[in-house]
N, C-alpha and C positions, 0 to 999 in steps of 0.2 A: 656443280651438280647440286640437286636439292638435298638438303640435310635431313636426316631422319632422327626424331627424338627417341626412338625405341629400337632395340636391336632386331626384334623379329619382323619389323616393318621392311627390313632390307630385302628379305627373300620375297615377300609379297609384292613389293614394288618391282623387283626384277622379273617376277613371274608375269606381271601385267605388261611390262615393256617387251620382253623377249621370252615368251613361255617355252619355246623349243630349244633355247640355248642350254648347253650343259652347265650344271651348277656344281655338283659334287660327285666324285668317283672314288671307289675303292677298287681293289684288284679284281672284283667280281662284277660290280654293278655301277652303272652311271645313271644318275637322275638328272633330268632337265629341271629348270626352275619351276615349271608347272607341276611336275611330279613331286619335287621336294615340298612345294607349297601344300599339295594335297596330302602327302604323307605326314607332314607336321600337323595338319588339321585333323587327320584321322587319329593320330596318337594323342592329340590334345583331348579329343572326345573320349578316348579310352581312359585317360587320366582323370578327366572330369567325372566319368562314370564311377570310378573307384574312390572318389571323394577329394581329389586334389583341388584346392582353391587358391585364390590370390594370396601371396605371402608365404605359402607353404614351401618347404624344401622338397626337392625330388633328387635323390641320389641316382647316378647313372654309373653302374659298375658292369661294363660290358666291353667287348672288343671294339676297336675303332673302325666303324663301318658307316655307310651312308645312313643306316637306320639309327646309329648313335647320334649323328648330326641332326637328323630329323627329330630325335627325342629332345635335344636341347632347344630346338625351335618350338616344339610342342609345349614344353614347360613354360617358356617365356610367354606364349600366347595366352596362358591362363593367369598371367600375372604372378606366377610362382618363380622359384629360384632354383636353378639347376646346380647340382654338386657333382662334378665329374670326378671319378675315382680311377686311378691308373689301373688298367686291366691286369697289369703284372704285379700289383700290390698283393702281398700275402693277405690271407683272410683276416688275420689278427688286426692288421693296420686298417683294412677296409671297415671292420667292425668298430674300431675306435672312431673313425670318421662318422660313421652312421650314428653311433651313440651320441656324438657331440652335436651333430646338426639336427637330430630328431626329425627325420624326413617323414612326410605323409605317405610317400611311396618310394620304392626302390625299383629301378629298371635294371634287371640283371639276367643272368643265364641260369638254367636249371642246376648246373654243377656248382655255381657260386651261391645260390639262394640259401642253402642251409646255414651258411656262415653269417648271414646278415638278416635273417628273419627275426623280428622282434615284435612284441605286442604293440598293437596300434598302428603298425606300418603295413600298408598294402604292397603287394608284389606284382609287378608287371614283367612277365618273363620274355626275354629276347631269345631267339633261337638261331644261333650262328650256324648250326649245322644244316638248317633247313634251307631250301632254295630261296633266293631273294625274291621278294614280291615287288613288282613294279606297280605302283598305285594307279588306279584309274584316273580319268580326267577330272572327276568331280568327287568331293568327299561324300561319304554316305551319312555321316552324322556331323553335327556342329557342336562346338563348345562355346561358352560365353567368353567374351573378350572384355575384361574389366578395364576401367580407365586407370592408367598409370601415369606417374610423373617421371621425367628423365632421372630424377634422383632415387627412384625405386630400385631396390636390389635386383640384380639380374643373375649373378652366379657367385659361388663361393669356391675359391681355390685353396686347397689345404697344402700347407708347407710344414717343414719340420719345425718343432717348437723347442724352446729352451728347457721345457719341463720334461722332454722325452716323449710327449704326446703331440700328434699333429694339431696345428692351429689353423682356423679357417679365415682366409682373407676375403672379406665381403666387398664386392664391386658392384657399382650401379650401372644402369644403361648409359648415363652421362659419362662416367669414368671410361667405359669402353669406347664410346663413340668419339670422345675427344681424341683418343689415340687413333681410331680408325679413320676419322676425317683427315688427320695429319698424314697418315700413311698413304691414303688415296692421293692426296695432293703431292706428297713428296715423291712417290713412285710413279705418278702420272698413270695410275692404274686404269685399264681400259677393258672392255668386254673381251677383247682378243687375248688377254693374259691368262696364263695357266699357273696357278700358285701351287707349290709343293706344301704339304702339311706333314712335316717331319716330327714335330713335337706331339706328345700325348695331349689329349684334350684338357687334362688337369694342369698343364703347364702354360704359363701366360703367353708363350710364343705363339700358341695356336690361335689366339685372339686375332692376331694380324692375318694369319693364313685364311681363316674362315671369313671373318667379317669384312676385311678389305676386299676379298674376292666378291662377296655378296653385294657390297656397296657399289662396286664397279660393274656388276653383272658379268664377272669373269667366272672361271671354273677353278675349283680347288681339288687337288688329288691327294687322297689320304694314303699315308705310308703306314702300314700296320706295324705293330710293335715288334714282330719277329723279323722285320726287315730293317728296323731303324739303325742297326749297327752291322748290317751285312754289306760291306763296301762295294762289292761287284754288283749286287742287285740294285743298290742305290744309284750307282752310276748309270746302269742300264735304264732304270726307270726315268732318271733325269733326261736321258737321251731319247728314249723311245716315246715318252709322253710329250716331248718337245716343251718342257716346262720353261716358263719365262722368268719366274721369281722364286728364289730359293732362300729359306730362312731356317737356321738351325744353330745349335751350339757349335763352336769352332771344332771341337773334337770329331764331330761327324765328318766335316770336310777334310780334316787331317787324315782320318781313316780312309776316306775315299781316295785321297791323294796317294797314300802309301800302299794301299792294297786293293783299290778298286779301279785303277786305270783312269782316274779322273783327268790327269794331265795328258792323256793320250787322245782326248776327244775335244774338238773345238766347240761343240754345243752352240751352234749359231743362234738358236732360239732363245737361249738364256740371256737375259739382259740385266738382271739385278741379283746380287748375292748379299744377303743380310746375315749377320751373325750377332749373337748375344749370349749372356749367361756365364761366360768365363773369358779369360784373356786368350786371344789368338796369338800364338808365338810369331814374332815378327818375321823370322826367316820363312816360315811356311806361308804366312799371309802374303808376303810380297812376291814369293815365287808363284803363288796362284794368281796374284794380281797381274804379274808380268805375262803369264801364260794366257790370261783372258784380258788382254789390254783394252778391249772395247766395252767391257761390262762395268756396271756400277758396283761399288763395294761400300757397304754401310755398316758401321759398328754401332749397334744400339745398346743402350744401357738403361737399367732400371730394375729394382727388386719387384717381386710380385705385388707388393703394397702400392706401387706407383705405376705399374706396367712400364712402358718406355717413357722416361722423363728427360733423356738426353740422347743425342746422336751425333755421329761424325761420319761424313762421307769422305773416303780417301780420294785424293786427286788422281788424275790419270797417270799411268806409269811414266809418261814422257814429260810430266810437269815437275815442279819442285818436289823432291822426296818428302814424304810425310814425316812428322816428328816420330821419334822413338822414345818410349813406347807409343803405340797408336792411341790417340786421345779418345775419350768417350764423348767429346764434343761439347755441344751447347744445349740449353734447355729446349725442349720440344713441347708441342701440344698445349701451349699456353701456360706451361708451368714456370714457376720461379725456383731458383736454387740459392742456397747460402752455404758458405763454408764456415763451420763453427769452430771457434777456439775452445780449448787449446789443442785439440787433437786433429784439427783439419777434417772434421766429419762433415759429410755432405747431408744437407737437409733439403727437403722438397716440399713445396706447397703448390696447389693448383688443381685443375679439373680431373687429372687422372689419379689423384691420391685417393686411396680406398675410403669406404665408409667406416671401416673399422674391422676388428676381429670378431668373428661370430661369438656370441655369448659374453662379450665384453663391452665396456662402455664405447660409444661412438668415438671415432678418432677426431681430434680437434687440433687445429693449427698445423705447424710444420711437422713433417714426418722425418725422423732421424734414421738414415739408412744404415748406419754402422760401417759405412765405407769411408776411407780416407782418400782425399783428393787434393789436387793443387791446380792452379791455373798456369798454363804455359804462356810464353811470350805473345802468342796469337789470341789469347783469351779463351782457349779451349780447356776443358776439364781433363785432367790426367788422373787415372785411377791408380792409387798407391797400394791398396790392399784393405783387408778387413781389420777393424779395430781388435776383434777377438783373435786375429792371427798374429798379433804383436807378441813377440817372445823375447826373453832375455837369456842370452847364452854367455856364460862367464862375465856377467854384468853388462853386456852389450845388448842394447835394444835392436831387434831386427824384425823384419816382416818376412814370413815364409815365401811370399810371392817373389821377393827379390832373390832369395836363395834358389828357388825353383828356376828362375830365369837364368841364373848363373849355371846351374846344372844343365839346363836345356840347350845352352849355347855350345856345349861340347859337341864336336862333329859326330861322335859315336853314340849320342843320346837322342832318341826320338821324342820321348816325353819324360817328364820328371815330376815328382811330388816330394815334399819334405815334411817331416814331423819332428817335434821335440818330445822326447820321452824322458820321464823323470824317475829316478830311483832314490833310495835313501842315501846313496853315496854321491851321485853326480847327475848332471844333465847331459843328455846325449842327443845329437842331431843325426837323424837317420834319413838317408836318401832312398827313394824308390824310383828306379829308372827302367824305362823300356828301351833296350839297346836298338840303335839304328843299323848296326852291322852285326856280322857273325862274331866279331871280337868285342865283347862288351868291355867298357873301361873298368879298371880295377879301383879299389878304394884309394890306393896311393895316387893313381892318375887323377881321380876326381878331387882329391885334396889339393894337388898341385894346380889343377885347373881353376878351382874356386878360389885359391889363394890369390890369384891375379884379378879377381872380380869382387871379392867380399872384404869387409874390414878385417884387420888382423885379429886373430882370436876366434873367428868364426870358421870352424873346421868340421868337416863331415866325419862323424865317428863310426858310422856303419852304412853299408849299402846293400840293398836288395835288388836283384835283377828279376823283372817280371815280364811275362809275355804281353801284358796289357795292364793299364791302371784300372782298378775297380771303379765302376761308375754307378751312380744312382739312376733312378728312372728318368730323370731330366737330363742325363748325359754329363753331369758334373762329376769330378773326382770325388769318390767316397772316402773321405779321410777317416771316418769311423772304422771302416773295414780295414784300411791300412794299419790303423792303430791296433786293431784286434789281431791282424796277421803278424805284426811285428812283436806283439806281446800277447800270446794266446791266453795268458792268465788275467789280462786286463778286462775290467768291466766298465771302462770309461764310456760315457755316452758319446 
């Protein structure tokens, strides 16, 4: 297919080829490519009218709808940079992001506007309660389209920062399209595909959902935030929308398996299942893989700073069993990787690596991920854990992911997390488990179970039974909340 140097060209080209094909849908509205193209043009004209120009940032703090997607395209058409903010973010965090990126405009709703109004920033109000407007066939106003290079910034995704404040990862058109081109080729994406969009727009998983669909002329189906962890509704949407490509964090699939009836449906239209962002427990992954024996399963890896820089496709269930744990695979998208001594840290260089953090010097050279890896006998990367999750318990160096894997392997444990808590007297290893049965394992049971899987001296000191592990907006386990829950007096970040 013809490659595009700029992200917003994808919609325009698809609108020229197949104007009547569905492009993006939310639970209320579906826009064709022609309608999305017009909606983006109209919003670009509105933003231009209130002073947005090339290089400006535009924050988008609104619900995930077709209008929000049109807003991202409108910003790009002006040569500006969009900054998506999770609609579930508290006002304080949204205000921190807006203070940091100093946008020329904020697209938000009337109820959110008071929290983010600041001098010098124009507001463009979205109206989620109003009926959706289907744009006419031609735009009423035009906005200038400046000349941009593929290296121009396209969007900023804010992640948690070590300072306690969000930090913005700045990505270019080239960064995104290197990944999108790889995804189109790997998935053999076609106009007949229907992509699920489970992740919020501020999470890098959404880049695949949206732009791979647009590059292929396929449709993308937005899953609103209030359904993102509603397992029955997710399973029904996957079935009724006849979705062909699913991409999410593993925990969403696990929830659908456990409480959404996912394993009761054959879902003949689904052809590819992609997951990223956290480790998919092997037992659940292979149970799902055996249930859907004819579908492709891909484990994608990469921090926000690199998007996807490595991937592994699981072999069919009747082939040679995959290694345990599931590899994160080999470099993708034209990237190179190195394993750095002495900590076996993975470093990445290549076309998907970020421009840098907003308001900081441009990134140069190799990006150090903070993740420990090793190569298996097949030459695939195996994820070992975070460098900052390395702990010492009674003088023994351990990784929390290994402890959690031991806990999760107990037949009465559905999910598990572990934390090391310190007091003036000792170091304690605390387990947080979601029971898989009505008879949760006791502390003594878990001690005995882990004693067969962990080095001597690594023992569980306390256990908390939870109905579910707390998760952040991206679906990952919220360790900070676990720490606060286990020690209400703690103010640890």
